[in-house]
N, C-alpha and C positions, 0 to 999 in steps of 0.2 A: 277246725274245730279245736287243735289242740292248743292254738294262741286263746281261743276265747274261754277255755277250761281255765287256763293258766291265767289269764284276766282275772276271772271271777273268782279264783281261789287267792289271789293277791288282794283285790278289791273287801274278800271276805275278814282277811286277814286284819287290813288296815282298820277296817270298822270296828272288829271287834277287839283290836289292841286296846283302846283307853278304857274298855271292862272288862280285860282280861282277868283281872284280880275280886272281881266280882264274886261271892256266893252264887251259886245255882241250886236248884235243886238235886235233890239227892234221886234219882234215878235208879233203884237195884239192877233191873233186869239191861240198862243200857251196857253195861261192861260184857256182858254175857254174848248179846247181839254183836256190839262193837269188834270183839275179839275174835267169835265165830267167822263174821264177814270175812276179815282180815286174812284168817288162816285158809279158808277156801280160797279166798282171791287169789294170793297169793299161792296156793298149791294148784291152783289150777293154770295159772301163768308158767310155773313150775315144768307144770305135764306139757303144755305147747310150744314151751321154749325147748324142753328137752324131746320135744319129736321132730322140731324143727332141726334140732342139730343131729339127731337120727337120718335126716332125708340130705342135710347138706353136707354132712359131716363137717362144718365150721366151727370149733372150739368156743368161738363167740359164744354160739347159743347155747353151751354147756355151763359155760362161766355164769351165765344169764341164770339158767334154768335153778344152777345154786344157788346164787344170791336171794333169787326169788324162795326158793327152797326153806334155807336158813330162815328167812322171816318167817316162813309159814308154820317150822318148827316152834319158831321161839314167842309166835305169837301164841299157841296152843298152850305151851308152856307156861307164858305169863297169868294166860287167864285161870287156870287151875293153882295158881301160887298168890292169887288176888285176892288180899284181906278181905273176906264177909261175903266169897261169891261161891265155894262151895264150904268155907267153914271159919271160922271168927280170923285167923292166920293165916290161912291158904293151907295148900294139900303138899306132899312130897317135903314135908320139915321145912315149909317156909318159914322166915321171920319179919317180921317189919321191914326192913328193907330190901326182901328180894325182890317185891316187886319193881321198884324202881330202881335197881341194879340192871335187872334184864330191860328195861326199858331203856336202860345207857346202851347195853352191850348191843339192843337191838337196831338204837337211831344212829350208832355208831359204827353197828358193823354193816347194815345192807350198803350206805353210798361207799362205804371204803370198798366191800364185794362188785358194787356197781366200776367203781375207780380199776379193779384190778382188773377189769374183765376188757379194760381198754388196751390193756397188753396182748390180748388172743387175738385181736383184731387181723394182725396182720400173719398169726399160723395158719401156713396153709394145710391143706386134708390131708391126713393120710392113712394109709390102711391101718393103724394101729388107732384109728380114731376113736373108737369104742370106749376101748381100756380108758384113753385119755380123759375123755367125756366122763366117764362114769367115775375115776379117780379126785377128777374136779369138783365134780356134783358130791361125793362120799364126802369129802375133806369138807363142805361148807355144814353139810348136814352134822357131820362131827362137831365143827366149831362152835353150831349153836348147842349142839346138847351141852358140850365143855363149858360151856359160858354160863350155862344154865346151872350145870352143877355145882361152880364156883359161888355162883350168888345162891344158892340152898346150902349146899353142904357146907361151903368155905365161908361164908356172910360173915362169921367171927373176923375174919381178916381184912373186910372191907370195911370204908367207911362211911358212917351212918350219914344215912340224908333226911329223913322223914321222922319227925318230929312224932308224940304220942297224941298229938291231934290230929294229924292227918298230913300235915303239912310238910311237904317239900321244899319248903324255900330255899334251905342250906346248897341244895343241889344248883340253883340258878346261880351261886357266886362261887361255885367251887369249881376247881381246875376241871373235874372230870365234865361237867355242863357244856364248859367252853370249850374244850375240846371236841364234842360230839358237835356245837354250834361248830367250829371251824372245818369238821370234817364234812359235815352236810355242805355246807357254802364253798371248800376247794371241790368237792365232789361235782356238784354243779357247774363250776366256773371248769372244769377241767374237761369233763364231756361237753359242753357246748362248743370249750375252743379247740378241740380233739376230733371232736364228728362232725362239726359246722352244721349239724343238724343237716346232714343231707337225705335222710329217709325217714320214713315214717316210725320206724321203730327205734332211731335215735331223735324223734322228736316226743314222740310219750315218753319214752325214759327220761327225756330233761321234765316235763311235768310230772312223772313220778317222785325223780328228786327234787324239785320245787316244792310239792306236796310234803315229803319229809321233814326239807327247811323250817317250813310254815309250821309245820306239826309241832318239833323243836324248839322253835322259836314260842311259839305260842305256850307250850308246856311250859317252859322256862320262867315264863313272864306268868302264867296264872300264879305257881309257886304253890297251889293246894289241889287235890283231886275234888271235883265235882262243881269245880268252879267254872264262869264264863269261858274262859280262858281252855280252861281243861278239854269240854266238851268240843269247843270251836276245834283244837288241837285232834281230837279224835276222829272228827271231820274231814279234817284234811289229811290226818292217815287213811282212812278209808278212800278217796279220791287217788290219794297215791298206788294203793294197792289195787285200784281195780283199770288204772291208765292203760297198763301194755296190754291188760286184759282183754279189755275191749277192743283194743287196735288189734290184738293178735284173732278175736273172735270177727273181727269187720274183714280182715285179711282171709282168716279162712272160709266164710263165707263168699267172701269174691271168688274165690279161688276153687270150688264148689260150682258156684254159678256160671265162672268161666270151661270148667271143665265140662258142664250139663251142656254147653250152648257148644263147642267143642266137640263132644260125642254126638249132638244133634245134626252140627254140619256131615261128621265123620258119617252118620247113618245114611242123610238125604244124600250126601257125596255118592256111598255105595247104590244107594237106589235109582242111579240116576244111568242115564245109557250113554255109552264115552262116546259116541257120534255125533248124537245130535240133542243131547243136555237133559231130554224129559225124561219122565221114568221108565225104569227099564221092564221086560218081562216078568222077571222075579218080583219086583216092587208090584206090579199089580194083579201077578197069583195071589200074592200074601193080603191085599188088601181089596181086591172084587168081591169073593167071595163074603167079606167081615160087612161091606156096603150092602151087599144084598140081604145078610140076615136082618139087618138095622132095620131096611127097608120093610122088609115080611114082618117083620114083629111089632114095628112102629105102623105097619098099613100107608107109608108113603111110596109113591111112585119112585121108581128108577129106570133110566134110561140110559144104554149103550150105543155107541157107534163105532162100526169099524169101518176105517177107511185105508183104501188101498190107490197107491197111487196110477193112475194108468200108463200101461206100455212103459213101464219104468225097465223092463228087461233092454227093451229095443233103445231105450234113454241111454244106457249103460254100454250096450256093444256100440252106438254111435257117437258119443262122446268121450265115452273113458268112464275107471272107474269113480277118479279125482273129481270130474264134475258131477258125476251120480251122487258120491258122498255130500257134495257140496248141496243139491238139490233139496238132498232129505233132511239136509240142515236145515234149509230157509223154510221147507216145506211144516218141518216140526215145529220151529218159530213162529210161522204166521198162525199155526191150531193153536198154541199157548197164549198165545197175545188177545188172539179174536174171544177165546173164553173168556168172560165176563165175572162169573164167581168165583171166591175163593174156596169155595167147594169142589169146583168143576175141576178134574183133573186129564192130561193127555200124558200117553206111555207106547212106547213103541211094542207094537206086539210080534214084530219079525219081520226082516227084509226090509221093504216098502211098504209094512201094513203098519199103523197105528188103531189105536182106542182110543176113545174118548170116554168120559164117564161122569155121566151129570145125575148126581143126587138130587133128590126131591125133586124130580122133572117129569113133567108130564107128558105124554105121547105129542101135543100139538107145539110143546115150549119145547121140545127136543128136535122135532122137524123143522121150527125155524133157525136153531141154532146149528143145525146141522149144513142147512140150506147155508148159514153167512159162513160155515165153516169153507163150505164146497165154492162158495164165490170170492172169498178173498184167498183161496189158491191159487184160482183160475185169473185173478186179477194181481198175481205177484209176476205173473208175463214172464215165466221161464221158459225159455222156448224147446220144446219136446223135438224130437227126434221126427215128427210128423213133415212130409213132403209140403203142405201148403202151411207150413210156418206157425201151427195154431201152439196156443202156449199147454206149458203141464196142467191136468187137472189129474180130480180125485173122484172115485165113486164111493157112497157111502152109505151103509145098510146101518139102519137104524131099528131099535128093537127097543121095548117099553115093561118094564115087569108088570104094569095096569095098563087096559084090562088084561094081557092075555095071559099072566098068573103062571110063569114057567116056577116049575117045584124048586130050581136050584139056580145057582151061578152058571154051569156051565150051558143050560136051557137056555139063559137067556140070551149066555153068548152063541150059541147056536141058532137062534132066530136072529141075531144080529148078523150073523155068517151068511145064511139064508139070505136075508135082503141082500145084502152086498153082492152075493152071485147073481142077483136078478138084476141089480143097476148093472153090473157089468153084462150083462145079458142082452141090455135093453139099450146098450149102446153108453155105455160109460160117461163121465162127469154129470152125473145125478145123484138124487139122494130115492133109495127103496123105504118105505116102514115095510118093517115085517107084518104087519097087521094085514097086507095085501096077499100076504103068501101064508100065512097063518091057516092052521085044517083046524076050527075048532072040534069036527066031529073025533077027530084023535088026538085032539090037544099038543099036536107036535108040527114043526114048520117042514114045509118040504126041502129033505134035503138037497145036495149037491149030488144027481143021481150016478153021474159021469165025471169021476176027480178028474179024469184024462182030458175031458173034452171044456173041462173049468181051469184048469190048468192053460190050455190053447187059448181061453178067451181072457184071460189077466194076464197072459206074458204080452 
């Protein structure tokens, strides 16, 4: 992208060069728009670079921030003193030579400060970095104010470059113009040879320096305000002022995107069960009531499956806890991969129990999903503790919010719990729908009347 911008800028400069001296229309609002653009973009760049200095402690960023603050201040003052914008001769006691001398200080000072920042690249971060960074930035701003004061209060001591007609052709052949052009060319060459354009920052700083060089070359070639070359030079200056800002905004946006992705991964990691990798109980307890509320408000069905690994205590006692952990991991993985819809999810409810939530799923479809899960676990072929060598199986209790219409998420879960109890009671390795154990007369399920007997059944 930087190479494309640089190529377009150079191509535009080559195209405009033969017509640089041609007079253009006097567009009075152009200069205030241009100066405001440069002031704001350079100021925002300085602020973002200062933020990078505050975070990293690298003096380089403070020096670059100071260079951009220098340009922001000097561009704002040039707008105030430019003839014909706010008054015929400009504000702050400006004379006919003030604006052009501020331009000289601006276009010589910015590349010089960028070059000076090269010497700060090797400076290590220190505890006193903030004080040193402030000193560098304030020095750059003070330099801008001092040079502007010289161009206004001390204008009598500066050589005149602007004729009464508005032409500044004398600047093109003066030593000041040659020095400014030489500084821009040397700054670009030193920057490229020193940094080798290794980073995005180096690359876009080179584009900014190239824009400044094109600005200077076209301005000196044009020789008069409101000529074709003068307008083109201002456009190059706007490219120069925006190059690094665009890169910083792009990097900042990318940083926020990466932080957001990292945050999502951390949230998901904290919501995962450490053993099985599926969602944990805390995640389920937080999400399931919201799923239930959404289903109730939108009059959509919601199915929940409570799944229990059959005879898991005996499995643990026979093969050991490491084998038991591996069994749970394989069961959880199979449950996850068997679910087809992205909205469906599985969580570890506790011990050897899992829960599967199926949003926008009616009871017949939920029953088919439950049967596919049960079959998938049985097909795994994990050897159980049974003497006949049968595989590990699961029992599943299914409950759907429609047509039973429970009044809360816990009530729906209790229906699935009661259905799971029936599945255990009927011999395991089966699916039982809560509709079979639902009592229409009371609107409640047949609860586990004897917890001790259930524990004996599920063990």
